[in-house]
Steps between C-alpha positions, in 0.01 A plus 500: 500500500148543355391852410231677732146468347367852393147561631245643260316823579175299550677282763641802679150673521351174621747472780453865605111481499509184704722668752272800513165306525643209704325245269619204281313319227698178546543283810792654692791285592513648851206566725499877568189606696521855358470377140172389364463233226214600277395138407165592337653796313778289364253242378289754319805645325615155387153419375527816294821362338718769663828465685513541878697823488391824666476802278351850491180358330453247775560717810131609532384132490765378741432779750122437511546124556763569770259734686188288436646165594480334839861484618505454878861603547493793270507870619165691498432683178596851588831406666577262210439782237715747697770230516471460119555873457803483735649209306440674173694801617792269616499337157505835334812589681670182371421563142804718462713177518348392172759583230284447195326847450215364305427232758537761776230716344253213465566387859452846642162519306387170636579593862329827468195335356499259791525784750230692321269186511574453869389860576184441298416184696579685825243760413250236401554312819466787744203622310340150489663299781246209445617435139781273639489238766605650831454367847551694826755734348530885537326686219705656222371850612658438856827399334492812285448717801783334677713551200413873476570543865832320463587738206419825672629393846798638692701337782272681747184336373322189628282299266388161400255284701198731449491406131588135504668219685832571324644774290764514227661771293395539134766450237652817362248658255218255576272732701567789256430285188188358671334845527661686216272388218228355716204674347283191450188432707665220691710736712225742609354286778851405613612857527176593670585234744851633555373849571251351747776307672699822528205676654455223755879500582485863620153496644523634857865543485665799677825673393681264735382200303611370155316727250814581304535167305136503388537871400799420288308193351209728406722754336692227318180341367357823359817566303325278251228693327260206477533446870433864566180479301397184690559683838281795417219275366531271797167437691673640805635805330183679592315236698125469487297533825533193719283364779761611760354725770722787393448818303628561139786714622635224712427235245709650224785511742495135615363339186685671220846397380665837556297558812692225675826672423372850574393405855854395610528773754644587847183692572259329747187348378185368659540161680300318224776593240806512720819412301792287621747535640347775702723800457374687806532206722831390380672839470322740742341304779562625854669802347462687836733250667772531222769766497436547135332329213720231334661696218571182303118435500434854370764450226351169401144638472617801300707289271216242450261786417733652248540162333120458489456844354770444234333172400151642485612808294682262261187289457272799447749680272529184278128461473419859446751537219354196316208614278345153537484533889486871569128530491440216740752637754327842490170323551640313799626817664161670425312203664730514810413868533123459435462209736686691770365847438297503830827472692507880506231495765597543860465142601640207291352153528792250458263232363376735229810682381847414401770534763709810565806298409372423145401852422824657649691259290298596188561861589884442495464318167295765338737781616797303346311444182438878483883571521518674162235739617687543839816591314319827421520512119225713365449267189368240748285752684333605174360150459281541813162576357244637746216367273592150621313591822174523311526287191708194587298179523712342762468706817219719633634825637177688481379360832796671682480842670658767279716801581200735453253398229171318574398194299242712324754765402739227374219341297403833349863579410551165338179534300619847383834367409357202320269712293791692364679182380422325181352147504832321425688662794205427733493131402873478555463617853182305595584185302551146598788362706721476193418857423619595855836336435552708179372827660721502818861399522632252743666783692158664531342180619780432755471858646137489571509140627788604732290781652234255584724226635690746714173626642368158585844355590783704636295788623242274670786307662648819635159603638468149659842552653398823664183340643723210628734738654223689680366168626834387625542821684157478660581144617838614645312772691255246633786281607671775692154566672474131590855483636442823708197324651694188570751705710202599722399135543525191276213265416476190275260682263733795469797274427301312242402832328860607506618179346236509227583870423866417471420228246286735292770764509758257383276399210442864403874569537577218259253645247644838536853373443383310190350825356821691589734253321294455182383854464673766694843351479469434123646826381486391140125456525449824686720693260328371196161577654601865576632533141172368367300742697726774380423392153119514582510859617715616211246341260218671692666835500539484118117531486517847661797634306790394724634598831379862524260728684234636467309194369231542230184635663301200365630154587559302175288185488804297416621589850160508674412148380822331619447249785556664826699212635778571251599802705366371842728193474801719415440723811431204730823330371717810541350572841609162648822465314628857513796409716641234256773659287430272213147635485558874513812494289416668171127549558480771759485809275243362265268403795570836665391679192187278466400558867548871478286516188206289626482499876279806526303463171165344539422560135752228417505284808150447625577292810613716792657207674731452197602863507560467873720194429711709272563752780593206735756369246643841461535536878681175524739596226592839637581344836722253321657723227497843674517836334708365212176347366374843413805699416499653153169318420274724283168352597593474865617861500189644335220274612570274798396734784190624321386155401554374864280788627232398253478131584134438591422227755144601566357169379725270700401352832591695811767256638695514165470878453722580788773261377481636153513863626784401724690394191421834332607694799820315547582562132429864526699539821793334329464720188468806734876461576585525125529871412363470147195311626439743789486794246256286297280447807494879581410575143208256515371658823501846334364402156276201568323615815200275476708178471728601773221583738335178436828329592542702819146422591545132467822519707308683772208252489731205518692649786182578695354161447801302585592700813150492614475127450830443687446737799137452562435142386792271432705578802201484743400161353857378542500604864165345565624157378816529708287563809301191419813300460654636817211366722660164567204366688257537218769429241572155625129418505502534122550210267820466294292579186364819648842620628652429164224699326530790741885513455461479138261795514756685712779445249270605213415818690870566560562466122214744430629756749849466360387528141270797563751686710768456234271635229388786730867594579579509134200717414564751787864510386379576144288792627797633697739524203248609249379785726855615542575527135153584359281658768281709270235225407439434865379868535253502221140575611377151414787328696614708789211436745501129429876493571458689818228257623712198439813647659300618808342159545831318504669749724219436756534120452878520579480743793152515633305284748494213252870457527492261801305239291784496244760382756612151383804287584775492242342760256796471271390141422188644350668792309323718751728805556286765670794739554588489129132548401468801723812654355390444145144644561656804669731551194192487265343774708827712482561423129152617393524805733833592327317523165229713660697813602267750319139378508491315834231263368640199686459645850144596410432146366640344822280731714189401300526129603219473743571134585863500609602865543228659713484748782570235763816402330597861467486543881707191533757651270537191258779644309695580806445151632615345182807727495593378852480144376723596206760637730502167693556296186777734368334646200681774312488834688398704190207247424371542856524877484316522175230262629442721805481802286229319284313434811493865591371584150230243531387662824488832335313361201225372739427845633522654148266248361244577783529868427474454130198280530334752730570787258401302193172419658447863595597631161335245270191432703271239361663330198265382219485115460618511145826648616564218753687184420235214513748272668647704786250791489783757494525795277640406155797691365584295181176328392516225237228301338489118525428364143276213617272657760549861373542602874730795586748436771815676638808374310712425813214305653432278192890455454530385853210259446659361183832451691336322792510117495510459125141641459529598140131592460230758517373505863146564393470238204801272556597543139871494415664831560857636480643844572548575127128455449407787734334801312570845647185677586625853411148659520434383854852589610448856381164524672658378826778768473241764427296391812808513724591853370149629541468363855833660605389831361163466680663439828 
């Protein structure tokens, strides 16, 4: 038997390369359509006197001829090259069968060279698809995208026909090797095209669509540094202005690569930019007809959003931690903020600005990127440099309202600071963009960018949700009105209106549900936001020396120049999310400290509405947390009551003042029941008389205004509308629109009565328990007569001839409880009288009220009449008895006053004008000089003026005036006393 012929190394390599490239240089014995006979190539080789054997030196030439030739049955170039790579990998596996070690090494080298050459030509082809003959085939870039999708896909994904007529998996290692060293210019346009295809693949997709596969593809691509650089230099990274009829804020969302991914959201968008599948329609339509929202839908949305957030965070993290791409990412974030900065206005034009969805998503991403800061490590907080606000070249913070400083003050401060720095340091702060990167750490950049993104994104979305909620409630009230009208008589127009309104309510309900699932049920997002705002306030408090009171008398410019929305956003966020455990957990005490420190300090917080917001947040929390919130809390123990009493709401519009004061009164009433706080309150009343009197005066003014509005205006208007609606003949004559408008007005008036009565009840209740524990301030000369006038007036309202006009059906519905009010007002009389055992100034003050308590009422025995009513409503026996006794004292005081006046006139005779108070023309007993007008007035008179209706001014010049500015006129006082003594001696 003949021995087997041993093949040479050259023959083996020739065979392997022919298998890899599917080519032959000699006429094949069998006709295989997959194998191409390179006739012209073979002829050229022979003409050169070389053998027709493939080798490493001939691979390049053979591959060019194969790709350039016209071979009808051959595969298109890109598929062919990928096939070559796959076959090379297969051959590499078989090399282990070669026993000759030296042969094996050479063969491996040849195969790897072939594979490397294939990758090179793949790059050449996808970068220049016209360099080889192709006809009607899918482009190489589309094949690449299909391969990438196949690589990153899971069994849950769907992919394929959007990138070509057919798809195929890439051989192991192909796609990685293709991009690994692809830093030549051929790939840039291809990779740009891939990023653009990814943008298109998620454009207009909702969380219910397939965004996950493109997201994984994006993340996979930027794993290669060169691809990452190509991405951030892509024309669509920060797109130039287009001819589209949209604003720059919306443009950067729909035209930028990352914008397409960031706008994947469950939140509703305007109809021009609605995403598909429609989350609201698919998951929450006709919610009123369902027993409950489909839990699987909620789970799906939450899961999808978390996947989106994780992917986006990974993308940003990868790019921000690459020095070659970091600057461009920060530029992109800054552009998103700048182009959407006007979103902070009340109305948001959807054509001009990015969607709520995009900026809420970006809010979540930025919070996650700030995680090292949120972990609370001081080393990270130290990197937050306040100078970034004024010296960075990326974002303009100077246009924002500040905590207290004006723009002129900030400019002067910066100029002063800069003048004390040397030139080198100044240039480092005011340098170029690259200088900015060196000056401020990435941590610092992310912190300030996050504050702006949250303001324009999450916080604006929360505000929009509140408006949406109010609109939905209004529509539901209108629907109930229409249904009530239909019960009285149906009509086609009425039915059409009801149908239309139901449809609108369903759309609003869908939107509301979308907000709830993406924001208010995302406890991770809410928890991170609360922790971030905790970081903000801790950072701010560092400027004033930490959590302690008293604060420095002068507000440091570092604090005064901070944008106001840093704190305003924190308060708004806490107000609406205070009931979520994930929000309040771990942040309550820091915010409590912050609020106590600043809620009454207009030297640090200029905006009264922001200070009022702090009180509102505190009130929400105390209702939620109870007394445990304040136990063993130093700042609370020492300063909470006094600072609540100091909160100034003088510069807030009237309708909001009562709500704010209601929050203050509710907090004080709650604290009243804590012994340590009650003692603090009594101490304040003794030691800080001016402040406490101001508080009492505001309480009395509010009570008077609210009760007067309700009893003399709101209730009568309500009854008038009821009468109009009860006249069926005239009512039926009105059109549907008129009836709807009148009923809407009626319900609005009901809400006003209910709100005002609730506030009034609370205020009168506050007067009742303050007068019981601390009656002395009510008896001061500047206060007692005013208190008496108010109490007399309301006693008449509740028991006099006006009473019949207050009779309304179902008064409890409107929080109108006349019996309770009468009891409380009676108790106030009794409480004040108990504190007036020795001086009897209160009965005298009551008797001086010429409007309510006059001789006519004396003859009708007002106090006895009220006492009879108190017996009927089962008031406490002792209270009634003391009230009757007070009435007797008042009667005596009237006669005593008459006698005293008669005697005084007889004794003093004609009083010189200089001794008379210029306001009331009564004899002055404690004259003081007003610093502005230099007029001398009686101290109780001017004090009463200053307490009346927030009139903190000189009545003669209208200049600002407070009690501590009054100058005792001791010389005039002595002359008055001498005059009185001399006149008595004379008589």
